[in-house]
Each structure stands twice: as C-alpha cells, then as structure tokens.
KOLLO-372859 format. One line per field, with one value per residue (C-alpha): y, x, z; residue number from 1. Coordinates in steps of 0.5 Angstrom, whole numbers. Layout:
v = Y / ...
u = X / ...
w = Z / ...
k = NUM / ...
//
This chain:
v = 63 / 58 / 54 / 60 / 63 / 56 / 56 / 63 / 61 / 55 / 59 / 64 / 58 / 55 / 61 / 61 / 54 / 55 / 62 / 58 / 52 / 57 / 60 / 54 / 51 / 58 / 57 / 50 / 51 / 51 / 57 / 55 / 61 / 57 / 56 / 61 / 63 / 67 / 66 / 71 / 75 / 75 / 82 / 78 / 72 / 67 / 64 / 58 / 55 / 52 / 52 / 47 / 44 / 37 / 33 / 32 / 24 / 25 / 22 / 26 / 22 / 25 / 24 / 26 / 32 / 35 / 36 / 40 / 47 / 54 / 54 / 49 / 49 / 45 / 43 / 41 / 41 / 44 / 40 / 37 / 36 / 37 / 39 / 40 / 39 / 44 / 42 / 46 / 44 / 47 / 44 / 48 / 47 / 52 / 53 / 56 / 57 / 58 / 58 / 61 / 61 / 66 / 64 / 62 / 68 / 70 / 77 / 77 / 76 / 69 / 65 / 58 / 57 / 53 / 49 / 47 / 41 / 38 / 31 / 26 / 21 / 14 / 8 / 4 / 0 / 4 / 11 / 15 / 16 / 21 / 19 / 22 / 30 / 34 / 40 / 46 / 50 / 52 / 53 / 48 / 46 / 44 / 39 / 40 / 36 / 33 / 35 / 37 / 36 / 40 / 39 / 44 / 42 / 46 / 44 / 47 / 47 / 46 / 54 / 55 / 59 / 56 / 60 / 61 / 63 / 64 / 64 / 67 / 62 / 65 / 62 / 66 / 67 / 70 / 77 / 76 / 73 / 69 / 65 / 67 / 63 / 64 / 58 / 57 / 53 / 52 / 50 / 46 / 48 / 42 / 39 / 32 / 30 / 28 / 21 / 17 / 13 / 8 / 5 / 4 / -1 / 0 / -3 / 3 / -1 / 2 / -1 / 2 / 9 / 9 / 5 / 10 / 16 / 13 / 14 / 9 / 12 / 12 / 18 / 15 / 14 / 21 / 20 / 14 / 19 / 24 / 19 / 16 / 23 / 25 / 19 / 20 / 27 / 24 / 20 / 13 / 9 / 5 / -2 / 1 / 7 / 11 / 9 / 3 / 1 / 2 / 8 / 14 / 18 / 13 / 16 / 22 / 17 / 13 / 19 / 22 / 21 / 20 / 14 / 8 / 2 / 0 / -7 / -10 / -15 / -18 / -24 / -28 / -25 / -29 / -29 / -25 / -27 / -22 / -16 / -18 / -18 / -11 / -8 / -11 / -8 / -1 / -1 / -3 / 3 / 6 / 3 / 7 / 5 / -2 / -2 / 0 / -5 / -12 / -18 / -20 / -26 / -30 / -27 / -30 / -37 / -42 / -49 / -53 / -51 / -44 / -45 / -49 / -43 / -38 / -43 / -44 / -36 / -35 / -40 / -37 / -30 / -32 / -33 / -27 / -22 / -23 / -20 / -19 / -18 / -22 / -20 / -25 / -23 / -29 / -29 / -36 / -42 / -48 / -54 / -56 / -62 / -64 / -59 / -54 / -48 / -44 / -38 / -43 / -46 / -39 / -36 / -38 / -34 / -28 / -22 / -17 / -21 / -18 / -21 / -18 / -14 / -20 / -23 / -19 / -21 / -24 / -31 / -28 / -24 / -31 / -34 / -28 / -27 / -34 / -33 / -30 / -34 / -34 / -38 / -44 / -44 / -50 / -46 / -40 / -45 / -48 / -41 / -35 / -31 / -28 / -21 / -24 / -28 / -22 / -18 / -24 / -23 / -16 / -17 / -20 / -14 / -17 / -12 / -13 / -10 / -11 / -11 / -10 / -12 / -13 / -16 / -16 / -12 / -10 / -10 / -9 / -3 / -2 / 3 / 1 / 6 / 3 / 4 / 11 / 15 / 15 / 8 / 9 / 13 / 9 / 3 / 7 / 8 / 1 / 0 / 4 / 0 / -7 / -4 / -6 / -2 / -2 / -2 / -6 / -5 / -9 / -3 / 4 / 4 / -3 / 0 / -6 / -2 / 5 / 7 / 13 / 10 / 3 / 2 / -6 / -8 / -15 / -18 / -25 / -24 / -20 / -17 / -12 / -9 / -2 / 2 / -4 / -3 / 4 / 10 / 15 / 16 / 17 / 24 / 23 / 22 / 30 / 32 / 32 / 29 / 26 / 23 / 25 / 24 / 21 / 22 / 15 / 17 / 24 / 19 / 14 / 20 / 23 / 16 / 16 / 23 / 21 / 15 / 20 / 24 / 17 / 15 / 22 / 22 / 15 / 18 / 25 / 23 / 15 / 9 / 9 / 16 / 15 / 8 / 11 / 16 / 11 / 7 / 13 / 11 / 3 / -2 / -8 / -10 / -11 / -5 / 1 / 8 / 10 / 16 / 22 / 27 / 22 / 21 / 28 / 30 / 24 / 27 / 34 / 32 / 28 / 34 / 39 / 34 / 33 / 41 / 42 / 36 / 39 / 46 / 43
u = -21 / -27 / -22 / -18 / -25 / -26 / -19 / -20 / -27 / -24 / -18 / -23 / -27 / -21 / -18 / -22 / -21 / -13 / -13 / -17 / -12 / -6 / -9 / -10 / -3 / 0 / -5 / -3 / 5 / 9 / 13 / 20 / 25 / 31 / 28 / 33 / 36 / 42 / 49 / 51 / 57 / 61 / 65 / 71 / 69 / 73 / 72 / 77 / 72 / 66 / 59 / 54 / 48 / 45 / 39 / 40 / 41 / 45 / 52 / 58 / 64 / 71 / 74 / 67 / 67 / 60 / 54 / 48 / 45 / 47 / 42 / 37 / 29 / 28 / 21 / 18 / 12 / 11 / 15 / 20 / 27 / 30 / 36 / 40 / 48 / 53 / 59 / 66 / 71 / 77 / 83 / 88 / 89 / 85 / 86 / 83 / 76 / 70 / 62 / 56 / 49 / 44 / 37 / 32 / 27 / 20 / 17 / 14 / 21 / 19 / 25 / 28 / 35 / 40 / 46 / 52 / 56 / 62 / 62 / 67 / 69 / 70 / 73 / 68 / 72 / 73 / 71 / 71 / 64 / 61 / 57 / 59 / 57 / 60 / 58 / 62 / 65 / 72 / 76 / 77 / 81 / 80 / 84 / 85 / 81 / 77 / 70 / 68 / 61 / 57 / 50 / 45 / 40 / 33 / 28 / 21 / 16 / 9 / 8 / 12 / 8 / 7 / 10 / 17 / 23 / 30 / 37 / 44 / 50 / 57 / 64 / 70 / 77 / 79 / 74 / 73 / 67 / 69 / 62 / 55 / 48 / 41 / 38 / 30 / 25 / 18 / 14 / 8 / 1 / 1 / 4 / 7 / 5 / 10 / 7 / 11 / 6 / 13 / 15 / 22 / 27 / 34 / 40 / 44 / 50 / 51 / 58 / 60 / 58 / 62 / 68 / 69 / 68 / 73 / 68 / 69 / 66 / 58 / 55 / 48 / 47 / 48 / 52 / 47 / 41 / 45 / 45 / 38 / 35 / 39 / 36 / 29 / 30 / 31 / 25 / 29 / 27 / 33 / 31 / 33 / 30 / 35 / 32 / 30 / 23 / 21 / 25 / 20 / 24 / 23 / 15 / 17 / 19 / 13 / 9 / 13 / 9 / 16 / 17 / 14 / 17 / 22 / 25 / 22 / 28 / 32 / 35 / 40 / 37 / 35 / 28 / 26 / 19 / 18 / 21 / 17 / 10 / 12 / 13 / 7 / 3 / 6 / 6 / -2 / -3 / -4 / -6 / -1 / 5 / 3 / 3 / 10 / 13 / 16 / 20 / 26 / 29 / 31 / 34 / 33 / 31 / 34 / 32 / 27 / 32 / 31 / 23 / 23 / 26 / 20 / 15 / 19 / 19 / 12 / 9 / 13 / 11 / 3 / 4 / 7 / 6 / -1 / -2 / 5 / 8 / 14 / 19 / 23 / 26 / 27 / 29 / 29 / 24 / 23 / 19 / 17 / 13 / 10 / 4 / 7 / 12 / 15 / 10 / 5 / 9 / 10 / 3 / 1 / 7 / 9 / 5 / 10 / 12 / 19 / 22 / 26 / 23 / 24 / 19 / 14 / 17 / 12 / 12 / 15 / 20 / 22 / 23 / 27 / 31 / 31 / 36 / 32 / 25 / 22 / 16 / 16 / 10 / 7 / 6 / 3 / -2 / -4 / -4 / -3 / 3 / 7 / 4 / -3 / -2 / 1 / -6 / -9 / -5 / -6 / -13 / -12 / -8 / -1 / 4 / 8 / 15 / 21 / 29 / 35 / 42 / 48 / 43 / 39 / 44 / 43 / 38 / 34 / 33 / 37 / 41 / 49 / 54 / 55 / 48 / 45 / 42 / 35 / 35 / 35 / 29 / 25 / 26 / 20 / 16 / 16 / 14 / 8 / 7 / 6 / 3 / 9 / 8 / 15 / 23 / 28 / 35 / 40 / 45 / 46 / 53 / 57 / 63 / 67 / 73 / 75 / 68 / 71 / 76 / 74 / 67 / 67 / 64 / 62 / 68 / 67 / 60 / 61 / 68 / 65 / 59 / 60 / 57 / 53 / 50 / 53 / 48 / 52 / 59 / 62 / 63 / 69 / 73 / 72 / 72 / 64 / 61 / 55 / 54 / 56 / 50 / 51 / 48 / 45 / 41 / 39 / 36 / 33 / 29 / 27 / 24 / 21 / 18 / 16 / 12 / 8 / 6 / 4 / 0 / -3 / -5 / -8 / -13 / -14 / -13 / -15 / -11 / -12 / -9 / -4 / -2 / -1 / 4 / 8 / 8 / 12 / 17 / 16 / 12 / 15 / 20 / 25 / 22 / 23 / 27 / 34 / 33 / 34 / 30 / 24 / 24 / 24 / 18 / 14 / 15 / 13 / 7 / 5 / 7 / 3 / -3 / -3 / -3 / -9 / -13 / -12 / -14 / -21
w = -119 / -116 / -113 / -110 / -107 / -104 / -100 / -98 / -95 / -92 / -88 / -86 / -83 / -80 / -77 / -71 / -69 / -70 / -66 / -60 / -61 / -60 / -54 / -51 / -52 / -49 / -43 / -42 / -44 / -37 / -36 / -36 / -34 / -36 / -44 / -48 / -42 / -43 / -39 / -34 / -36 / -29 / -27 / -28 / -33 / -33 / -40 / -39 / -34 / -36 / -31 / -33 / -29 / -29 / -26 / -18 / -20 / -26 / -25 / -28 / -28 / -26 / -33 / -37 / -40 / -37 / -42 / -39 / -39 / -37 / -31 / -28 / -26 / -19 / -18 / -12 / -7 / 0 / 5 / 0 / -1 / -8 / -11 / -18 / -19 / -22 / -25 / -26 / -32 / -34 / -38 / -33 / -26 / -21 / -14 / -8 / -11 / -7 / -9 / -6 / -7 / -5 / -2 / -7 / -7 / -10 / -12 / -5 / -2 / 1 / 2 / 1 / 4 / 0 / 2 / -2 / -2 / -6 / -9 / -7 / -13 / -12 / -17 / -20 / -24 / -30 / -28 / -22 / -20 / -15 / -9 / -2 / -2 / 3 / 6 / 2 / 7 / 5 / -1 / -7 / -12 / -20 / -23 / -30 / -35 / -29 / -28 / -21 / -19 / -13 / -10 / -9 / -4 / -2 / 3 / 3 / 9 / 9 / 9 / 3 / -1 / -8 / -14 / -18 / -14 / -16 / -13 / -16 / -16 / -16 / -17 / -14 / -14 / -8 / -8 / -16 / -18 / -25 / -26 / -25 / -26 / -24 / -21 / -21 / -17 / -18 / -11 / -13 / -10 / -6 / 1 / 2 / 9 / 14 / 14 / 9 / 4 / 3 / 9 / 10 / 14 / 13 / 18 / 21 / 25 / 32 / 32 / 25 / 27 / 34 / 31 / 25 / 30 / 35 / 41 / 46 / 52 / 53 / 50 / 52 / 44 / 42 / 36 / 34 / 35 / 30 / 25 / 26 / 25 / 19 / 16 / 18 / 15 / 9 / 10 / 12 / 18 / 21 / 24 / 31 / 35 / 38 / 45 / 48 / 47 / 54 / 55 / 56 / 51 / 45 / 45 / 41 / 36 / 36 / 35 / 30 / 23 / 19 / 23 / 19 / 22 / 27 / 29 / 36 / 36 / 31 / 28 / 33 / 39 / 45 / 48 / 54 / 55 / 60 / 56 / 50 / 54 / 57 / 50 / 47 / 53 / 52 / 44 / 45 / 48 / 41 / 35 / 30 / 35 / 35 / 27 / 26 / 30 / 27 / 28 / 24 / 26 / 20 / 14 / 7 / 8 / 3 / 6 / 11 / 17 / 16 / 15 / 21 / 25 / 22 / 25 / 31 / 32 / 30 / 35 / 41 / 39 / 38 / 46 / 48 / 43 / 40 / 33 / 32 / 25 / 23 / 16 / 13 / 7 / 2 / -6 / -8 / -9 / -4 / -5 / 2 / -1 / -8 / -7 / -2 / -3 / 2 / 1 / 3 / 9 / 12 / 11 / 18 / 21 / 16 / 16 / 12 / 6 / 3 / -4 / -9 / -15 / -20 / -16 / -20 / -27 / -32 / -35 / -41 / -38 / -34 / -40 / -43 / -36 / -33 / -28 / -22 / -21 / -14 / -16 / -21 / -26 / -22 / -17 / -21 / -23 / -16 / -13 / -18 / -19 / -14 / -15 / -14 / -8 / -5 / -7 / -3 / 3 / 3 / 4 / 10 / 13 / 11 / 9 / 2 / 2 / -3 / -2 / -6 / -4 / -9 / -13 / -17 / -22 / -29 / -32 / -26 / -22 / -16 / -12 / -14 / -15 / -22 / -25 / -28 / -22 / -26 / -25 / -17 / -18 / -23 / -17 / -13 / -19 / -20 / -13 / -14 / -20 / -17 / -10 / -6 / 1 / 3 / 2 / 6 / 5 / 9 / 11 / 10 / 13 / 11 / 12 / 12 / 9 / 8 / 4 / 2 / -2 / -3 / -6 / -6 / 0 / -2 / -5 / -2 / -6 / -12 / -14 / -19 / -15 / -12 / -6 / -4 / 3 / 4 / 3 / 8 / 10 / 16 / 18 / 22 / 15 / 14 / 21 / 22 / 28 / 24 / 17 / 10 / 5 / -2 / -9 / -8 / -1 / -5 / -10 / -5 / -1 / -8 / -10 / -4 / -5 / -12 / -9 / -4 / -11 / -14 / -8 / -8 / -15 / -14 / -10 / -14 / -21 / -20 / -21 / -29 / -30 / -25 / -28 / -35 / -32 / -29 / -36 / -39 / -34 / -33 / -37 / -33 / -28 / -34 / -39 / -36 / -38 / -37 / -40 / -36 / -40 / -40 / -33 / -31 / -36 / -33 / -26 / -29 / -32 / -25 / -21 / -26 / -26 / -18 / -17 / -22 / -19 / -12 / -14 / -16
k = 1 / 2 / 3 / 4 / 5 / 6 / 7 / 8 / 9 / 10 / 11 / 12 / 13 / 14 / 15 / 16 / 17 / 18 / 19 / 20 / 21 / 22 / 23 / 24 / 25 / 26 / 27 / 28 / 29 / 30 / 31 / 32 / 33 / 34 / 35 / 36 / 37 / 38 / 39 / 40 / 41 / 42 / 43 / 44 / 45 / 46 / 47 / 48 / 49 / 50 / 51 / 52 / 53 / 54 / 55 / 56 / 57 / 58 / 59 / 60 / 61 / 62 / 63 / 64 / 65 / 66 / 67 / 68 / 69 / 70 / 71 / 72 / 73 / 74 / 75 / 76 / 77 / 78 / 79 / 80 / 81 / 82 / 83 / 84 / 85 / 86 / 87 / 88 / 89 / 90 / 91 / 92 / 93 / 94 / 95 / 96 / 97 / 98 / 99 / 100 / 101 / 102 / 103 / 104 / 105 / 106 / 107 / 108 / 109 / 110 / 111 / 112 / 113 / 114 / 115 / 116 / 117 / 118 / 119 / 120 / 121 / 122 / 123 / 124 / 125 / 126 / 127 / 128 / 129 / 130 / 131 / 132 / 133 / 134 / 135 / 136 / 137 / 138 / 139 / 140 / 141 / 142 / 143 / 144 / 145 / 146 / 147 / 148 / 149 / 150 / 151 / 152 / 153 / 154 / 155 / 156 / 157 / 158 / 159 / 160 / 161 / 162 / 163 / 164 / 165 / 166 / 167 / 168 / 169 / 170 / 171 / 172 / 173 / 174 / 175 / 176 / 177 / 178 / 179 / 180 / 181 / 182 / 183 / 184 / 185 / 186 / 187 / 188 / 189 / 190 / 191 / 192 / 193 / 194 / 195 / 196 / 197 / 198 / 199 / 200 / 201 / 202 / 203 / 204 / 205 / 206 / 207 / 208 / 209 / 210 / 211 / 212 / 213 / 214 / 215 / 216 / 217 / 218 / 219 / 220 / 221 / 222 / 223 / 224 / 225 / 226 / 227 / 228 / 229 / 230 / 231 / 232 / 233 / 234 / 235 / 236 / 237 / 238 / 239 / 240 / 241 / 242 / 243 / 244 / 245 / 246 / 247 / 248 / 249 / 250 / 251 / 252 / 253 / 254 / 255 / 256 / 257 / 258 / 259 / 260 / 261 / 262 / 263 / 264 / 265 / 266 / 267 / 268 / 269 / 270 / 271 / 272 / 273 / 274 / 275 / 276 / 277 / 278 / 279 / 280 / 281 / 282 / 283 / 284 / 285 / 286 / 287 / 288 / 289 / 290 / 291 / 292 / 293 / 294 / 295 / 296 / 297 / 298 / 299 / 300 / 301 / 302 / 303 / 304 / 305 / 306 / 307 / 308 / 309 / 310 / 311 / 312 / 313 / 314 / 315 / 316 / 317 / 318 / 319 / 320 / 321 / 322 / 323 / 324 / 325 / 326 / 327 / 328 / 329 / 330 / 331 / 332 / 333 / 334 / 335 / 336 / 337 / 338 / 339 / 340 / 341 / 342 / 343 / 344 / 345 / 346 / 347 / 348 / 349 / 350 / 351 / 352 / 353 / 354 / 355 / 356 / 357 / 358 / 359 / 360 / 361 / 362 / 363 / 364 / 365 / 366 / 367 / 368 / 369 / 370 / 371 / 372 / 373 / 374 / 375 / 376 / 377 / 378 / 379 / 380 / 381 / 382 / 383 / 384 / 385 / 386 / 387 / 388 / 389 / 390 / 391 / 392 / 393 / 394 / 395 / 396 / 397 / 398 / 399 / 400 / 401 / 402 / 403 / 404 / 405 / 406 / 407 / 408 / 409 / 410 / 411 / 412 / 413 / 414 / 415 / 416 / 417 / 418 / 419 / 420 / 421 / 422 / 423 / 424 / 425 / 426 / 427 / 428 / 429 / 430 / 431 / 432 / 433 / 434 / 435 / 436 / 437 / 438 / 439 / 440 / 441 / 442 / 443 / 444 / 445 / 446 / 447 / 448 / 449 / 450 / 451 / 452 / 453 / 454 / 455 / 456 / 457 / 458 / 459 / 460 / 461 / 462 / 463 / 464 / 465 / 466 / 467 / 468 / 469 / 470 / 471 / 472 / 473 / 474 / 475 / 476 / 477 / 478 / 479 / 480 / 481 / 482 / 483 / 484 / 485 / 486 / 487 / 488 / 489 / 490 / 491 / 492 / 493 / 494 / 495 / 496 / 497 / 498 / 499 / 500 / 501 / 502 / 503 / 504 / 505 / 506 / 507 / 508 / 509 / 510 / 511 / 512 / 513 / 514 / 515 / 516 / 517 / 518 / 519 / 520 / 521 / 522 / 523 / 524 / 525 / 526 / 527 / 528 / 529 / 530 / 531 / 532 / 533 / 534 / 535 / 536 / 537 / 538 / 539 / 540 / 541 / 542 / 543 / 544 / 545 / 546 / 547 / 548 / 549 / 550 / 551 / 552
//
C-alpha cells in the first residue's frame, strides 16, 4: 500500500513535466501536410496507373518500379527555385495522356507559378537514367512496365509571402481526369540574395550551340545569350559574357549581382596588350567589376613546361593588368626541386587556386584511398596540409575554388549521370565544409556526340563515365531555340542555393552550429551520406533554424 502511494505521488509530481514536454514537442514539431495524406480518388480514377512522388534529385531508372509518396512537400526560401518529381507507372501501355498543375496558392490567394517537364532517358550502361527535362506542352505515352518521371518546378520571388501553399496535379486521358494529387510548398520566411556566395565558372561552347542549331549567319550572339541567360537564371556563370568586355551592352551583366565571375581571356589566346590595358581601365571603374574578372591561360599543369607558362603569363599580366587574378586548375603533385612543389612555384602568379575535392583528404584517407594525392607528406610537413595552405593564401586575398570532370568518380562526390542524385547536392555542402569559395566545371555542353542518346562524352578517357561536361542539352533536338535543362543542372543549382543557406547560417547561427548540421551530411571528403532522407532531413533542419534565427 505504501509503495502504491509513493508511485501515485511520483506520477503527480511528474505529470506537469510530462505535459510541458508534450506541449513543447507539439510546438517544435513541424507541420507537414503530407503526413497521413489520403490519396484523392479522381472522377474517372484509373486504378491501373500508379502515381508517386520523389525528391527533386532522386533518379528513378526507366526499368525501376517507383517507390515514393502519394504527395510531396516542397520547401524553399524566397527568391529560390525548387521542385520535386512525380513518376507514372503502368503495367500496360497508355497513350495520349496529359498532365496539368495549378498554381500553388496560400489561404490569402497569393500564388506561385508552376512548370511541368517530362524527363528523357539515356543509357548509363546497365540502366536507362533520366537527365534531360523537356517542357511538357503536349500529350505523352506510357510504355507498359516502364517508369516515366516528370519534374515540377516552382520559383519564388523576394516578395513571395512566407507560409504554406498547395497545388493540384491532374493526369488526364482526353477530357477524363484519371489521377489527381495535391502538392504542397512551404516558403520559409527568409530571402536568398541575388548575389550568390558560391562563385561559379563553367564553359559554354559558342561553337557547339550554333552548330547544333544550324545557325550559320550572324545573329549578334543572340542565341548564345539565350543559353547564357538560362544558366544565369540557375545561378551558373559561363566563362564568357554574351558581349565583348569593351561593348557598352556588357555593362548590364557586369552590374548583375548574379554574375560572380567572367573570363577576360582564355588559354591558347594571343596577347593584345592594348586591348588588355583598355579592359583594365574599364573594369577598374568599379571594384565589383574588377573582382569578377579572371584569366585562364593554362589548364591542368602536369610538368615544368606548363608551370613555366604560368610564370610567363603572370609576368606579362603584371605589366599590363596589375592586380590580375589568374586560375590554373591542377590535380597532381609536381616536385619543382628538392624543397619546392608546384603550389609554392605558382604562388607568385596564381590568385585563384583550383584543385579537385580529393585535395582535402586527411592523411588517414590518403592511406585508405591513395589513388589521388595532390600533396605528398613531405610538403605537408614543410608547408602544412593543402587545406591549411589555402587558408593562408586566402588571408592575402586569394580565392579558392575546386572542380570536377570525368574524375574523381565514386567514392567521391561529382555530378556524373551514373551517380545518385543526392551526391550532386552533397558536393556543395562539402564545398562549404572546406571553406572553398567557388566551383569550376570545364563544360556544360560538351556535345561531342548526340548527347540525347549517347552520354559517354569522353570515350578516349573513360568509356564508362556518363554525362561528363554536359549539364544542358540542345533545344534544337526538340524544336526549341534555346537550351533544355537536366536533372543534374537542377541539383547543381539547388546545391549552389544550399551553399547560400549555409553561408547565411554561418552568419546567423555561427560556424560551430553550422558545421554540426553539415556533419550530418558530410563528415569528410570520403565519409558522407548517400541516403536521400538523411540529406533532406538535414536541409529541413537548416532551413527551420535559419528562419528562426532571422526572425529574432
């Protein structure tokens, strides 16, 4: 009896604590309209057609039966582009279907426009993988026992009210609605700036654009401008601006905060000292103009001959373009002499350092995965690790970028078609993790073959690497005068915007708390998540904490 009375008293004492805990949990628990979401039964419901939703970066192969949810909850800030995918699957062929989505609206009637895209599949060896996303403007067919993915894209503005929005997706067979689902969006109460914290530099081949579109006559660079502007909309900077740097029309781009970089002149280019002086005089008018310009003469120096070229260009530029920034992406270790490596040699001339992510491996990871080593232990002891040396260069005003191409492949992060989509996003979280300012990619339209059908762009280098140097597709293939995007470009843009979140978080939450969130996604270059849900959970936590901090 005495024991029972004791238990009763203890329960009475703990009850207020329990009630407060439940209250606080309910206050902190995020509202998610897709939890316990009951599928809508369409007026002419087709039970043989399966409709599922997956993350914007998830790649559902054509022969893969889709696994996903009955709805989706997009989360984004103001002035951001985000999306999700839905997948249709049927055991039987279906023809002449259409898909429609309404605007996303909140209770007050504010609207966010939505766009629909159908995904095109390309062989990646043992699978047909989605990559090009084509604006959906006509009827489509479904092949029996094959998945067909679609992309839903929404874009907020700086003035979009924060809150919950919803839209209705409808699949129709003629005039009959055979499938419906609600899609939701949460707009966080903070805004991404037009100026992007992550500098980008990617080559957009002028020649490839005009050849694919069979544009032989001069159009005053109009078609190239369409492609350039599309990339800029996705926070990607092509190497070269649409107009000559001495053309007054280029000033609009020089003033654009989304333009974070541009190449003044590239490698294998003859000098014109008078022209360089004129460009220097013009760009010097505004500090932000001058800071965006860079020179790119030597690519991937692997021997003393190329290192000497860097020295040659640096000495020339110092006479005609004082304060120049030069980049020369490099990926290997070169011993100049018994006490000097290539980094020390280049330090008098390079002001934008650009290596591959594996340069940031720990000594332990180098032993575990010794294939790629940028700096030997000898120079670690002499100069400090690569990461430490980069931090020292940043103190004198240098920039630090990194780059990927057909390598490194798994287990490293990259943006290759055969990799999981979440890996493309993690790449940019790692970029922030290692305090790297920018991302360089050698090409976005390396259309050496028909990129719509053959994704092996570097057969002479690696026959089983897909999509290297291709992030956009020529619209001419589908009757569009302009580019067609890709799932990977969407992931790259989203990764760049993730980088923006993390940059804001460092300011608002502090570096320690931000790194704690990053470590849920990436502990090191070789130790990172490939789990979609783990990544999404960390991003939601980041967005929620950032919103809360900014409200304060």
